[in-house]
N, C-alpha and C positions, 0 to 999 in steps of 0.2 A: 596452500588452499586456493590461492588466486595468482594470476599473472602479476608480477611485480611492476608497479607503476614507475615511470621515469619522471614524474612531476617532482620538482624540487620544493623544499619548504622555505618559506620566508623567515626572516629573523624573528618575527613576532610569535612563531610557534616553537615552543621549547618542549623537548621530550625529557621528562625528569624521572629518575628511578624512584618507584613508589616505595615508601617505607611502610605502607599499610599492608601490602600483600607480598610476601617473600617466599611463598611456597612454590615448588616446581610444578610443571604441568602434570595433570593426572592422565593416566592411560584411559582411552575410551572404554566405556562400560560395555558396549556391544558394537558390532559392525554389521552393516548390510552386506549382502553378497557382493563380492568384488565384480562379478560379471554383470551386475545390473546397471543399466544406464540411467536409472531414475533415482531421484533424491528420496530418501526414506527417513522416517522418524522412528526412533527406538529408544526407550528408557531415558527420555529427556534430552536427546540429541538428534540432530540431523546427520545423515551420512551421505556422502557423494563419492562414488567409485571406491567404496569401502573405507573412506577416511572421514573423520568428523568435519562437518561443514558449518562454518559460522560466516555471517556476511553483514556487510553494510551496503545497502541498496537504496533505491529511490523509487518514487512514484512517477510513472510515465503514462498517465491515463490516456493520452491522445495518440499512443503509438500506432494503433490500428488505423486511425484516420490518416496519419502521415504516410502509412504504408499503402494507401489506396491510390488508384489512378483516377479517381473521381474528384469532386470538389473537396478541397481541403488537403488533398494528397500532395506529398512532397518527398519523393523517395531519395533525392539527393540530400535533403536535410536529414532524413531518417538515418542514412548511412553515416553522415557526419556526427550525429548525436550518438549513435551506437559506438562508433569508433572512439569518440572522445570519452564516453563513459567507461569503455573497456580499458582504455589507456589509464584512467584513474584507478582502476582495480574494481570497479562496480560491475557485477555480473548478475544482479538480481533486480528485476524490474516488476513493479506491480502495475498491471495494465487493465483498463476497462475493455471488456469484450465488445460492447457497443451500447449506444443509447436507444431509448424507446420513444415512440410517438412522433407527432408531426414536427416539422422544422419551422423556424420562424418564431419560436416562443422566447420572449425575453428571459434572460438569465438561464437559458438551457443550451448546452453544447449541441453542435450540429456539424455535419449531417448525421442523422440517426441510422442505426442498423435495422431495427424492427419498426417499420413505419406504421403498421397496423397489425392486428393479431395474425401471426403467421406469414406476413408479407415483409420480405427482407430486401434491403438495399445491398445487392451483391457486391458493390464496389467496396463496402466496408468489410464484408467477409473476406474478400480478396485481399484487402489491406491487412487483416489479421493473419491470413496465410503468409503474406509476404513478410510481415514483421517477425513471425515465428521462424520462418526460414532463414532470415538474416541473423536473428539471435542465435539460432543453432550453429550457424557458421562461425560465430564468435564464442561459442561455448557459454552463452548467457542463458538464464532461465527466467521464465515469466510466471508470476502469480496472476491468474486471470479471474476477475470478479464478474459475475454473471448478470447482476442488476444492482440497483442502488435504492436506498430508502429515501434519498433526497431528490429534490426537484431538478437539479442541474443536469441530470441525464434522462429525466422523465421518470423512470423507476417505478416504485410501487404505486404511486398515484395514477400513473398512466394505465397500469394494469387494472386498477379500480375504475378508471374512466371507461375502459373497454368493457368492463363487467357491468356497466350501467349505473355506477355510483356518482355520476356527475363529473364535470370538467376538472381535470387535475389542477389543484390550486398551487399558487406560488406563495411561500411564506412572506415574502416582502410585500405582497398585496393583501392577503387575508389575515396575516398575523400568525404568530406561533401557535396559539391555542387552537385556532381553527384548522391549521395545517396538521397539528398533532391528532386532532379528532378524526380527520379524514384518513391520514396515512396509517393509523392504528387499525383500520378495518382490513388491511391487506391479509394479515395472517388469519382472519376470521371469515374471509370471503372465498368460498370454494371455487367460484368461477375464475377469479383473479389468480388464485394459486394454480389452478389447472392450466391456464394459459402460460404461466411462468414455467410450469413443469414441462410443457411441450417445447418451450424455448430451450430449456436445459438439454432435452433430448436432441433437438436440432443442432445445438452447438457441439455436444460431445460426440455425436456420430459423424461429424464432418471429416472429410479427407482433405489435407492440404494440397492444393493444386500445384504448388511449386516443389514440394518435396515428395509427393506421392504417399506420404505417411498419414495414417489416420491420427487424429488428434490424440486418441487414447494411447497411441504407440510413440508419441513424440516426447523425447526427454528434454526438449526445450521448454516444456511446461513443467514447473515445479509443483503447482498446486491449483486446484479449482477452488474458487471461493464463492460461497452462497450469495453474498450480497456485500456491497459497501455499506458499512455501519447500520446493519439491521438492528432494530429496537422493538420492544413491545409497544412503546409509546403509550403506556398506561397500565395500571394494575389489572384492568379488565381483559387485557390481551396477553398477559404473561403465560398462561397455560397454553394458549394457541401458538404463541411464539415458540415456546420450547418444542411443541409438537411439530411445527413447521421446520425448525432446524433439524430435528431428528429425521423427519421424512425426506427432506431434500438431500441431506447427506447420504442417506441410504440409497436414494435414487442414483446419485452420482457414482457411488461405489458400485452399484449394480451395472452401470454402463461402462465404468472405467476402473478396473482393479489395480491399475499401474500407478496412478497418481495420488498424491495426498489430497485431502479435503480439509478446508478451513472455513471458518464462519465469516470473517471480515468484521468481527465485533470490535467495538471500542473498549470492551472489557466491562468493568463495573459501570462506567458511564453509559455504555450501550445496553445495560440491563436495568436502566432507570434507578441506579444505585443499589440494586439488589445483588449483593455479593453471592449468596447461595444460588441464585438463578444463574449467574455468570459461571460459577463452577459446575453447576448441573449441566448446562448446555455444552460446555467444553469437555465434560466427562463422557459424552456420547462416544461409543466405540468407533463410529465412522468419522469422527473428527480427530485428525492426526496431531494437531498442535493448537496451542492457545494463541489468540491474537488480542492485542489491545492497542489503542491509539492514545495520543496525548496532545492536548491543545491548550497551552497556558493562557492565550488571549481569550479564546472562546469560553473558557471555564473561569475567567475572572481572577486568575493568579497574577496577571499583569493587566494594565489598561493601555489604551492608545497613548496616554500621556506619560506612562511610566515604563516604556519598553526596556530602557536601560536601568532605571532606578529600582525596578522590581525583579531584576534578574535573580538575585539570591533567593527571594521568595519563590520564584518559579522553580528553581532547582530543588528547594526543600519540598515543595508540593509534589514535584515530579518524582523525587526519590521515594517518597511514601507510596505514590501510585504505582511506580514500577515494582517496588518490593512486594506490594500486595499481590500483584499478578505473578511475580516470580515464585512466591511462596505457594500460590495456587497451582502453578505448573509443576512444582516439585511434588506436591501431594498427588497430582494426576500422573506424574512421571511422563510428562509431555514437554516438548520444547515450547518456548514462548517467543513470539515475534512482536515487536512494537512497530507495526507496519505503517503507521502514520504519525508524524509529529512535525510541527512547524514553529517558526518564531519570526516575528516581523523584523523588518529593517529598523535601524535606529530612527527615532523620531517619528515612527509610523509613516515612513515615506515609501514610495513605490518605484521611483526611478532606478534604472540599472546603475546609475552613478552614485546613488545614495549609500552611506556607510552601513555596515552590518556587524559591528563589533559584538553586540549583545548576542546576536544569533550565533556567531562563531563560538562564543563561550558556551552557549547552551548546547550546541552540537557537540563540542568537545566533551562536555559533561556526560551526555548520552553515550557517545561512542566509547568513552572510557569504560563504561559499564559493560558494553558488549565485549570489548577487548578482555576485560577482567574475567568474564564468563568463559570466553574461549580458552584462556590460560588454565582455568580450573576444570574445564569440561562440564560447566554448569548449564542450566536450562535457558539462559538468555541467549538465544541462538542467532538473533539478527534484528536489524531495524531497517526501515525504509523511510528516509526523510521525505517530506512533502514540500515541494516537488521539484522535478527537474524542468527548468525553463530553457536551459541550454543556449542555443543560438537564436532564440526568439527575440524579436524587436517589437515589443508591444506598441501599438499605435494609439490606442485609447485606454483610459483608465479602466473602463468596463468593456469587455470583449464585444466586438461587432463582427459580423460576417465579413470575411476577407482578411481579418487580422491574423497574425501568427498565433498559433497555440502555444501557451506557456504552461507552467505547472499550476497556475491558478485557474480554476474553472470559471465558467461564464458569469456566475453570480458574485464573484469576488473581484477585488481590484487586482489588475494585472501587475505583478511585482510584489504582491503582499507577502507571499511565502516562497516564491520561486527562487531557485538557485540558478543563476545564469553562468554561461561559460566565462564571462568576464569577472565573476566573483572570485578572484584569485585567493583571497585569504580563507574563505569558506572551503574552497576546494583543497587548500593545503591542510586544513583540519581533517577533512575526509580522508585524504591520501595518507596522512600521518597515522591515522587509526588503522587503515587497511594494511599499511606496511608493517605496523606492529603485529598484526595477526599473522602476516606472512613470515616474519623473521623468526618468531618463536623465542625472542629474547625476553629477559625479565620485563614484567609489566611496566609500561610507561603511562604516566598521567599526562594528558595533553592539556595545557593551560594557555589561555590567551593572555598575553602580557601587553598591557596598554603602552 
């Protein structure tokens, strides 16, 4: 399924034959047409080139910025990052199309793509073209999310600002309650939604200047994603939220019948704890697979003081959350992807030199579940860890203009969840899991041994 990595495993990573699952691999339940260059979802599995496709990927939100020739661009680093990821066996990247609004806003990434309604920074579009062309050369695929519910890209609150609802707030300034009250208006504001709809059309009708391919014809794109972590943000917006998901997915399918469409949802957490709502929006016929995210620190399964001590509790909570969504996916007969999850470094430190044994163990726990699913032909089709920091060298704890981009966006400490190219033991856990999916040997359980 993937190019075999040449990374070696350190002594700390052991591959043990599992006594829990001894069944042989199942035959795929269905296959997409072998002549199709696009990844498909059918009866709970992904297929690529007619073969089942399972993956361990990463979040690489800043890929289009690196690909640009404008401010923030660094094509030499982009090539280095893509080559390194491909060498590890990672071929699936979750990428931001572009940010919205003015530059120079604290805790927001820049440069932005859509600077004002319908006014675009073409260097970022050019960067996205270049990124996709380079990924295509390496047989890598991108999940592209079209906007964000959070402030770090501008997102929904910027569309609301453009619609006359007041200046886009920052949660760190106005507080969570006030932010939630404002952002919940997006799915109920026709003007804001109409501006976003025009943005969707702008992106999906684009032709890549480097390949000459229309985006809709480019197999380097795996899926279009409505939004990063969209939520109703309150009971009063749930009906409008479900309607917006359905309408936006239908619009994307009308423009592009070749690619899959996904929501970008955190799952239950992204539906304000409403499991029936989560299942309902994912049951939409234009949504091809289920997404969910998982954040042990943000959801208080661990604390800053107990990153290592609460690891087992994080695993227990994560297992229940994963199983909830896998059972939902089985009922819907759709694949499931846990496209965001992260775990801090030991001692809640941020330096690239700081240890990360608890993160390694948590990653191994997650990856083992994807490997087990691949062996059985089950619905857990992939995961994307958050996020790839690669060769970044953070200068400040909180990102400032001119600093390297890492996996941690501008509102978070640089190094909080990033996996850097120097994180050898974490990479070994990743490579071990990917190699297990390549070999097709009996299921291995990856365990971190102190």
